[in-house]
Phi, psi and omega in degrees: 000129180289161177301148178274151173255117189240134176264135180249119175249128175238010177233144180285145181287347181255007178085359180284166182285137176260135178304126182301323179293324178292318178296319179294321178296320178297318178295321178296319177297318179298320179296317177298314180298320177297321180294339178270003175100003179274161180256118180250130178238131175291130182230157173233139179276150174296142180287136173263088184271332181289122182305323180294317178296318180298319179297318178295320179296318178299319180295320180294319179293323179293332183278345182261000000 
């Protein structure tokens, strides 16, 4: 199996604050994945600034 290409997000797509421990855990996981030969790229999600889009995103997350 070839190495995976993994995106790492440590910022929320809606501009809210991310728990520092959660961000640190994500970075630690990324470090482990890199040590296993995978490629990790820091990524940022597009901001959902439009209130209507944000409302739709909340509904979609609640449904899953």
